[in-house]
Every structure is written in C-alpha cells, then in structure tokens.
C-alpha positions as CSV (number, residue, x, y, z in Angstrom):
1,M,2.5,14.7,-27.3
2,E,1.2,11.5,-28.8
3,A,1.1,8.0,-27.4
4,V,1.3,4.6,-29.0
5,I,-0.1,1.6,-27.1
6,M,1.0,-1.9,-28.1
7,A,-2.3,-3.9,-27.6
8,G,-2.0,-6.8,-29.9
9,G,-1.1,-9.6,-27.4
10,K,-3.1,-12.7,-26.5
11,G,-2.0,-12.9,-22.9
12,T,-1.3,-16.6,-22.6
13,R,-0.2,-16.5,-18.9
14,I,-3.4,-14.8,-17.8
15,A,-5.8,-16.7,-20.1
16,E,-7.1,-18.8,-17.2
17,L,-8.9,-15.7,-15.9
18,K,-10.5,-14.6,-19.2
19,Q,-10.8,-16.8,-22.3
20,G,-11.2,-15.3,-25.8
21,I,-10.5,-11.7,-24.8
22,P,-7.4,-9.7,-25.9
23,K,-5.1,-9.2,-22.9
24,P,-5.5,-5.4,-22.8
25,M,-9.3,-5.8,-22.8
26,I,-9.4,-7.9,-19.6
27,S,-11.6,-6.0,-17.1
28,I,-9.9,-4.9,-13.9
29,A,-11.7,-2.9,-11.2
30,G,-14.7,-2.6,-13.5
31,K,-13.1,-1.5,-16.8
32,P,-10.6,-2.9,-19.3
33,V,-6.9,-2.4,-18.7
34,L,-6.7,-0.3,-21.9
35,E,-9.4,2.0,-20.6
36,H,-7.4,2.7,-17.5
37,Q,-4.5,3.6,-19.7
38,V,-6.5,5.9,-21.9
39,E,-7.9,7.7,-18.9
40,V,-4.4,8.3,-17.4
41,L,-3.3,9.7,-20.8
42,R,-6.3,12.0,-21.1
43,R,-5.9,13.4,-17.6
44,Q,-2.4,14.5,-18.5
45,G,-3.2,16.2,-21.7
46,I,-2.5,13.5,-24.3
47,R,-5.4,13.6,-26.8
48,H,-4.1,11.7,-29.8
49,I,-3.5,8.0,-29.2
50,Y,-2.5,5.2,-31.6
51,I,-3.4,1.7,-30.6
52,V,-1.7,-1.3,-32.3
53,V,-4.1,-4.2,-32.4
54,G,-3.8,-7.8,-33.7
55,Y,-5.5,-10.6,-31.8
56,L,-9.3,-10.0,-31.8
57,A,-8.7,-6.5,-33.0
58,D,-12.4,-5.9,-33.6
59,V,-13.0,-6.2,-29.8
60,V,-10.7,-3.3,-29.1
61,C,-11.8,-1.2,-32.0
62,G,-15.5,-1.8,-31.3
63,Y,-15.1,-0.8,-27.7
64,F,-13.2,2.4,-28.1
65,G,-14.3,3.6,-31.6
66,D,-12.8,6.9,-32.4
67,G,-12.1,7.7,-28.8
68,S,-14.6,10.6,-28.6
69,R,-16.3,9.1,-25.5
70,W,-13.0,9.7,-23.6
71,D,-12.4,13.1,-25.2
72,V,-9.4,11.7,-27.2
73,S,-8.7,10.8,-30.8
74,I,-7.8,7.2,-31.4
75,E,-6.3,5.7,-34.6
76,Y,-5.7,2.0,-35.0
77,E,-2.9,0.1,-36.7
78,V,-3.9,-3.5,-37.3
79,E,-1.3,-6.3,-37.5
80,E,-2.5,-8.9,-39.9
81,E,0.4,-11.1,-38.6
82,P,2.3,-10.6,-35.3
83,L,5.2,-8.2,-35.7
84,G,6.7,-8.6,-32.3
85,T,6.8,-5.8,-29.7
86,A,8.3,-3.3,-32.2
87,G,7.7,-4.3,-35.8
88,A,4.6,-2.1,-36.0
89,L,6.5,1.0,-35.2
90,Y,7.6,1.0,-38.9
91,R,4.1,2.3,-39.7
92,F,4.5,5.5,-37.7
93,R,7.6,6.9,-39.5
94,E,5.6,9.4,-41.5
95,K,3.0,10.1,-38.8
96,I,5.0,10.9,-35.6
97,K,7.4,13.8,-35.8
98,E,8.0,14.6,-32.1
99,D,8.9,12.8,-29.0
100,F,6.2,10.2,-28.1
101,L,5.1,7.8,-25.4
102,L,5.1,4.1,-26.1
103,L,3.2,1.8,-23.7
104,N,2.8,-1.9,-23.3
105,G,-0.9,-2.6,-23.4
106,D,-0.9,-4.9,-20.3
107,I,0.2,-2.5,-17.5
108,I,-1.7,-0.6,-14.9
109,F,0.0,2.7,-14.2
110,D,-0.3,6.3,-13.1
111,I,2.8,8.4,-13.5
112,D,3.6,12.1,-14.1
113,I,4.2,11.8,-17.8
114,N,5.3,15.4,-18.3
115,R,8.0,14.8,-15.7
116,M,9.3,11.8,-17.6
117,A,9.2,13.7,-20.9
118,A,11.2,16.6,-19.4
119,A,13.9,14.1,-18.2
120,H,14.0,12.6,-21.7
121,K,14.4,15.9,-23.4
122,K,17.1,17.0,-20.9
123,N,19.2,13.8,-21.5
124,G,19.0,14.1,-25.3
125,G,18.9,10.3,-25.9
126,I,16.9,8.4,-28.5
127,A,15.0,6.5,-25.9
128,T,14.2,6.7,-22.2
129,I,12.8,3.7,-20.4
130,F,10.8,3.9,-17.2
131,T,12.5,1.8,-14.5
132,H,11.5,0.9,-11.0
133,P,12.0,-1.7,-8.3
134,N,9.6,-4.6,-8.1
135,D,8.8,-7.5,-5.9
136,H,10.0,-10.2,-8.4
137,P,13.4,-9.0,-9.8
138,Y,14.5,-12.6,-9.9
139,D,12.3,-13.3,-13.0
140,S,12.6,-9.8,-14.6
141,A,15.0,-8.2,-17.0
142,L,17.2,-5.8,-15.0
143,I,18.6,-2.4,-16.0
144,E,21.9,-1.0,-14.9
145,A,22.4,2.7,-15.2
146,G,24.9,5.4,-14.0
147,E,24.2,8.4,-11.8
148,D,23.3,10.4,-14.9
149,G,20.7,7.8,-15.9
150,R,22.6,6.6,-19.0
151,V,22.0,2.8,-19.3
152,T,25.1,0.7,-19.1
153,G,23.8,-2.8,-18.9
154,W,20.7,-4.9,-19.6
155,L,20.3,-8.3,-18.1
156,H,17.6,-10.5,-19.5
157,K,16.0,-12.8,-17.0
158,E,17.6,-15.9,-18.5
159,E,21.1,-14.4,-18.1
160,G,23.2,-15.3,-15.0
161,R,23.4,-12.8,-12.2
162,L,24.8,-12.7,-8.6
163,W,24.2,-9.4,-6.8
164,H,22.1,-6.8,-8.7
165,Q,20.3,-3.6,-8.3
166,N,16.6,-4.1,-8.4
167,R,15.7,-1.9,-11.3
168,V,13.3,-3.2,-13.9
169,N,12.0,-2.0,-17.3
170,A,8.4,-1.3,-16.6
171,G,7.0,-1.1,-20.1
172,I,6.8,2.7,-20.5
173,H,9.1,4.4,-23.0
174,M,9.7,7.9,-24.2
175,L,11.1,7.8,-27.7
176,S,12.5,10.4,-30.1
177,P,11.4,10.1,-33.7
178,E,15.0,9.4,-34.5
179,V,14.2,5.9,-33.4
180,F,12.5,5.4,-36.8
181,K,15.9,5.4,-38.4
182,H,16.8,2.2,-36.8
183,P,17.6,-0.5,-39.4
184,A,15.1,-2.9,-37.8
185,L,12.3,-0.5,-38.5
186,Q,12.9,0.1,-42.1
187,H,10.9,-2.8,-43.6
188,G,7.9,-3.5,-41.4
189,R,9.3,-6.9,-40.3
190,K,9.0,-8.6,-36.9
191,A,11.2,-6.9,-34.3
192,D,11.7,-7.1,-30.5
193,L,11.6,-3.7,-28.8
194,D,14.0,-4.6,-26.1
195,R,16.6,-6.8,-27.9
196,D,16.5,-5.3,-31.4
197,I,15.8,-1.6,-30.8
198,L,16.6,-0.5,-27.2
199,K,19.5,-2.6,-26.1
200,P,21.7,-1.8,-29.1
201,L,21.4,1.9,-28.1
202,I,23.4,1.3,-25.0
203,G,26.7,1.1,-27.0
204,Q,25.8,4.4,-28.6
205,G,25.2,6.1,-25.2
206,K,21.6,6.9,-26.4
207,L,19.5,4.9,-24.0
208,Y,18.5,6.4,-20.6
209,A,16.6,5.2,-17.6
210,Y,14.0,7.3,-15.9
211,D,13.9,5.8,-12.4
212,S,10.7,6.4,-10.5
213,T,8.7,4.9,-7.6
214,E,5.4,5.7,-9.2
215,Y,2.9,2.9,-9.7
216,V,3.4,0.5,-12.7
217,K,2.4,-3.1,-12.6
218,D,2.0,-5.6,-15.4
219,M,-1.0,-7.8,-14.9
220,G,0.3,-10.7,-17.0
221,T,-0.3,-13.3,-14.3
222,P,-3.4,-14.0,-12.2
223,G,-1.5,-13.1,-9.0
224,R,-0.4,-9.7,-10.3
225,Y,-3.8,-9.1,-11.7
226,Y,-5.5,-9.4,-8.3
227,E,-2.8,-7.3,-6.7
228,A,-3.3,-4.5,-9.2
229,E,-7.0,-4.7,-8.8
230,A,-6.7,-4.3,-5.1
231,D,-4.3,-1.4,-5.5
232,I,-6.7,0.4,-7.9
233,K,-9.6,0.0,-5.4
234,S,-7.6,1.1,-2.4
235,G,-6.3,4.3,-4.2
236,K,-2.7,3.1,-4.1
237,V,-2.3,3.4,-7.9
238,A,-3.4,7.1,-8.1
239,A,-1.6,8.1,-4.8
240,G,1.8,7.1,-6.2
241,N,1.8,9.8,-9.0
242,Y,4.5,12.4,-8.3
243,R,1.9,15.1,-8.7
244,K,0.9,14.1,-5.2
245,K,3.0,14.2,-2.0
246,Q,4.5,10.8,-1.2
247,K,5.0,9.4,2.2
248,A,8.2,7.4,3.1
249,V,9.8,5.3,5.8
250,F,13.4,6.4,5.9
251,L,15.6,3.5,7.0
252,D,19.1,3.4,8.4
253,R,21.1,0.5,7.0
254,D,23.6,-1.0,9.5
255,G,21.9,-2.4,12.5
256,T,18.5,-1.8,11.0
257,I,18.3,-3.6,7.7
258,N,21.5,-5.7,8.1
259,K,23.3,-7.1,11.1
260,Y,25.5,-4.6,12.8
261,V,29.3,-5.4,12.5
262,G,30.8,-2.0,13.1
263,F,32.2,-0.5,10.0
264,L,31.1,-2.9,7.3
265,T,33.9,-3.1,4.7
266,D,33.6,-6.6,3.2
267,I,30.5,-7.7,1.2
268,S,30.7,-11.1,2.9
269,Q,29.9,-9.3,6.2
270,F,26.5,-8.2,4.9
271,E,23.6,-10.3,6.3
272,L,19.9,-9.2,6.6
273,E,18.5,-8.8,10.1
274,E,15.9,-11.3,10.9
275,G,12.5,-10.0,9.8
276,A,14.0,-7.2,7.8
277,A,12.6,-8.4,4.5
278,E,9.2,-8.9,5.9
279,A,9.3,-5.4,7.4
280,V,10.3,-3.8,4.1
281,R,7.7,-5.8,2.3
282,K,5.0,-4.4,4.6
283,I,6.3,-0.9,3.9
284,N,6.0,-1.6,0.1
285,R,2.4,-2.9,0.4
286,A,1.3,-0.1,2.7
287,G,2.0,2.5,0.0
288,Y,5.1,4.1,1.8
289,L,8.3,4.5,0.0
290,A,11.2,2.6,1.6
291,V,14.2,4.9,1.4
292,V,17.6,4.0,2.8
293,V,19.6,6.9,4.3
294,T,23.0,5.8,5.6
295,N,26.3,7.3,6.7
296,Q,29.2,5.5,5.0
297,P,32.4,7.2,6.3
298,V,34.3,4.1,5.2
299,V,34.3,5.7,1.7
300,A,36.1,8.8,2.9
301,R,38.4,6.7,5.0
302,G,39.5,4.8,1.9
303,E,38.3,1.5,3.3
304,V,35.6,0.9,0.7
305,T,35.4,2.3,-2.8
306,E,32.1,3.7,-4.1
307,G,32.1,0.8,-6.5
308,Q,32.4,-1.7,-3.7
309,L,29.7,0.1,-1.7
310,K,27.4,-0.2,-4.7
311,E,28.0,-3.9,-4.8
312,I,27.2,-4.2,-1.1
313,H,23.9,-2.3,-1.8
314,N,23.3,-4.6,-4.8
315,K,23.6,-7.6,-2.4
316,M,21.1,-5.9,-0.1
317,E,18.6,-5.4,-2.9
318,T,19.1,-9.0,-4.2
319,L,18.5,-10.5,-0.8
320,L,15.4,-8.4,-0.2
321,G,14.1,-9.2,-3.7
322,K,14.4,-12.9,-3.1
323,Q,11.8,-12.4,-0.4
324,G,9.5,-10.1,-2.4
325,A,10.7,-6.8,-0.9
326,Y,12.4,-3.8,-2.3
327,V,13.8,-0.4,-1.4
328,D,12.8,2.5,-3.6
329,A,16.0,4.5,-3.2
330,I,19.3,4.5,-1.4
331,F,21.0,7.8,-0.3
332,Y,24.4,7.6,1.4
333,C,26.8,10.1,2.8
334,P,30.4,9.2,1.8
335,H,32.0,12.0,3.9
336,H,33.9,12.0,7.2
337,P,35.3,15.1,9.0
338,G,38.2,13.3,10.8
339,R,41.6,13.0,9.2
340,G,44.6,10.7,9.7
341,Y,43.3,7.4,8.3
342,P,45.6,5.4,6.0
343,G,44.3,5.6,2.4
344,E,41.7,8.3,3.2
345,I,40.2,10.3,0.3
346,P,41.1,14.0,0.9
347,K,38.2,15.5,-1.1
348,L,35.7,13.5,1.1
349,K,37.2,14.6,4.4
350,M,34.8,17.4,5.2
351,E,32.0,18.8,7.2
352,C,28.8,18.3,5.1
353,S,25.1,18.7,5.3
354,C,24.3,15.1,4.5
355,R,26.0,13.2,7.4
356,K,23.4,12.3,10.0
357,P,22.4,13.7,12.5
358,K,22.0,16.4,9.8
359,P,18.9,15.9,7.7
360,G,20.5,16.5,4.2
361,L,19.9,12.9,2.9
362,L,16.2,13.1,3.8
363,Y,15.9,16.5,2.2
364,R,17.5,15.2,-1.0
365,A,15.1,12.3,-1.1
366,A,12.1,14.5,-0.4
367,E,13.0,16.8,-3.3
368,Q,13.6,13.9,-5.8
369,Y,10.5,12.0,-4.9
370,N,8.1,14.7,-3.8
371,I,8.0,13.3,-0.2
372,G,5.9,15.0,2.4
373,L,8.3,14.8,5.4
374,K,5.7,15.5,8.1
375,D,3.8,12.4,7.0
376,S,7.0,10.3,6.9
377,W,9.0,8.3,9.4
378,M,12.7,7.8,10.2
379,V,13.7,4.4,11.6
380,G,17.1,3.6,12.9
381,D,19.2,2.2,15.7
382,S,21.0,5.3,17.0
383,D,20.3,8.7,18.3
384,T,21.8,10.3,15.2
385,D,19.1,8.6,13.1
386,M,16.4,10.0,15.4
387,Q,18.0,13.5,15.4
388,A,18.1,13.5,11.6
389,G,14.5,12.5,11.4
390,M,13.4,15.1,13.9
391,A,15.4,17.8,12.1
392,A,13.6,17.0,8.9
393,G,10.2,17.1,10.6
394,C,9.5,13.4,10.4
395,H,8.0,11.0,13.0
396,V,10.7,8.8,14.5
397,A,11.0,5.2,15.7
398,G,14.1,3.8,17.2
399,I,15.1,0.1,17.4
400,G,17.5,-1.8,19.7
401,N,18.9,-0.5,22.9
402,R,21.1,2.4,21.8
403,I,18.3,5.0,21.7
404,T,18.3,7.5,24.5
405,L,16.7,10.4,22.8
406,E,13.4,11.6,24.4
407,G,10.4,11.5,22.1
408,A,11.6,8.5,20.1
409,A,9.4,5.4,20.3
410,C,11.8,2.4,20.8
411,K,11.1,-1.0,19.4
412,K,12.9,-4.4,19.4
413,N,13.7,-4.5,15.6
414,L,12.7,-3.2,12.2
415,L,9.7,-5.4,11.9
416,S,8.2,-4.3,15.2
417,A,8.9,-0.7,14.3
418,V,7.1,-1.0,11.0
419,D,4.1,-2.7,12.8
420,Y,4.1,0.2,15.2
421,I,4.1,2.7,12.3
422,L,1.3,1.0,10.5
423,G,-0.7,0.7,13.7
424,K,-0.4,4.5,14.2
425,E,-1.6,5.1,10.7
426,R,-4.7,2.9,11.3
427,E,-5.4,4.9,14.5
428,E,-5.5,8.1,12.5
429,E,-7.8,6.8,9.8
C-alpha cells in the first residue's frame, strides 16, 4: 500500500506558535508532525510515501530527503500554486494503481491501518473516511452513516443542526484508484477534497465511514497542539491503536447519564444528570473508552421507533458535545420478552443474549473495539447493570440507592463513580 500526505498548508490558526514554518513541520514532542506520521506508516508496513508540498516546500524536502533515514521511499509533488485539498491528486493518476491512504498533514494519529484497509475493501466503495467522536463537534463537519457504514449525510460546520451524532471526519481517507476518474481531477485545477470529491459520492452510494475510537487529533490550534503533545508524552496516542487492548467504562443510560423518568419515550424528557458531562469528559481524558450499554424495551413494546431512539441518542451526544465530552459508542438492546403491549413489535419480543443482566452488549463492544474486559468497568444505577458487568468480567461501580448487590461499590452519581474509578487506577500505578 502507498500513502499520500497533503502537507502544503501554511497553518494560519497555529502561526502564533511557530512563524515561518510549514504547518506539518511544526515540532511536537520533539519532532515534526510529519515525522510522527511517517513513523506510524513505516511501523505498519507502508514504505512508499508521496508528500504534496507547497508553502516552504524546501523545508520539508530538505528535512526528509529521499526517506531512507526512516527506511521508506519518499517522492514529492510540489504545488507551484495552491490547488486546494485535492487538486494535486490529479498528478497521481498514472502513479497509483491500487487502494491508497490519503492523510491530512496536520494530524497526530496512531491507528490500525490494515484494519481500515480491510473495511474499505469489504465495502467496495470508492472512498472510506475515518470518522470518530471529538470534544468540539459544534465547530466540526459531521458525518451521518447507516449501520453498514454507508455515508448518508455530511453537515459542514456552517450548516444548521439541532441534535446530531458526534461523528467527525478525522482527515484520514482510504481511496480506490477509481477516484481519479472524478471530473474534478481531470485537469489539475484547484479542488476541495470534501466538497468536490467526497461529498458527491454520497448520492452514488460509494462513500463509506470507518468509525473508530483510535487516536486522531488535528493540531491546527494552539489548544489542540498542547493537548496532542501531552497525549504523545503520556502514551495515550500509541495506546489507542486497535492492535492493543483497550479499556472502557461501560455506562448505563437512564438514571446514569440522563435523569431517570421511567420508560423514556419522548425526546423532550431527556435531560443530562448533573455532572454527567464532566464525568464523561474525565473518562475521555483518562484514555478509557466511554461506551453506553442500555436496555431499551420501549422499542419492542412499540412505544419508540428505532429512528426515534437514534434521535434521542443524538440529543445525548449533542448535549455532551456542547460541554466537551463524547461517548465512543452506543449499544442498545431493543428486545423485551413480555407480550401483550399495544403496538408491540412481534419480532423483537424474545429472550436474547443482549438484554442486561446478560453481558451480550459488553461482549459485542469488546469484539468491535478490542476491549480488555478485565481492565474495564461497568457503571449503572441498578443490580442488572452490576450483574452484566460481573458476568463480563469487569469491575463494577453502582450509583444511587438501588444497588443491593454485594461486591458493587456504590457512589452518589456518575461523577463520583468516575472519580472512584480513576482513583483506583492511580492506586495500582
């Protein structure tokens, strides 16, 4: 596999940190951003890299040379005038004949590239974009995708939005060489990757999202730069790669993240518990995955459609995102074994392996995200949550006054439970 890195930008937002240096050459944790990228590619077997340069191109070319110092081969494409985020792809039409990786040159990342490539090949699309949640969705372009990963919508940050899933295009793309047939790439003119190339593929059903919790952060502002540098030094960046076991805090929803109202069937009933966003934000920053696992029998009972449930979860993600917090994944059980409810959905009235206290939801999450269950926690407000966590081999922490199960640490609310979990981790270090 070959990789193309778009490294021609000036970096106007981060210029206050480093003047007169190309954005991808800004040093972070002792080496340029671009060098961090080259090292990730080399570690995963990518030995041929194209770097598109423009602003102060000689700085990049002079530092990396032919790439032999990093045991890779580097070729350069120099933009004499800016061609946008995609115009330079025109020059690779005769060079690249297989699926390739396209990277923004201003991101710090460490992902399992082969896993993403396999998903791209399986889907058979022209393009697959890496998506993930972030702590500033309100000023990011948001991606909407179906269960199969096919992208159905793309909201740019200037477009209006109400409740939305926190899924952001992270600047990593797997592309088929078929992309070179795009009309915008026939003449070497200025082109925008998102608006001109990728977004039009939605209507063709040829754009897919590869959703992952692995570490990707653009360092385009001073604040994000310092966060990324701290994450590199702490080991958080490397630890997030799916080649390594992840640790998670599994979270019940009703009565844990949002205020308990019984069976929540109306989106207007959804309100975050006090301190819930702060608790989730602490989970995010500590390097745990925040994974919601929730029983939703209202779907089987016909009281809420799956579309309405998704909108409720979108509201949850939006409210968390406004406070700089995010959940990495949501798993829900739509089943209910009891019958006799008006409007019930017969195919969902069943005994299943995913309804807590059974641990099926936790097992599904563990398989999808390579989670080590013995190093993870289950937090909820009922004994069924505790039983599910114990059955999966997790540590457990209950909240509220409904926990009676022996062996479950009981705390006042989600925030105090998270503080307890992080305190236990510090004790073990």
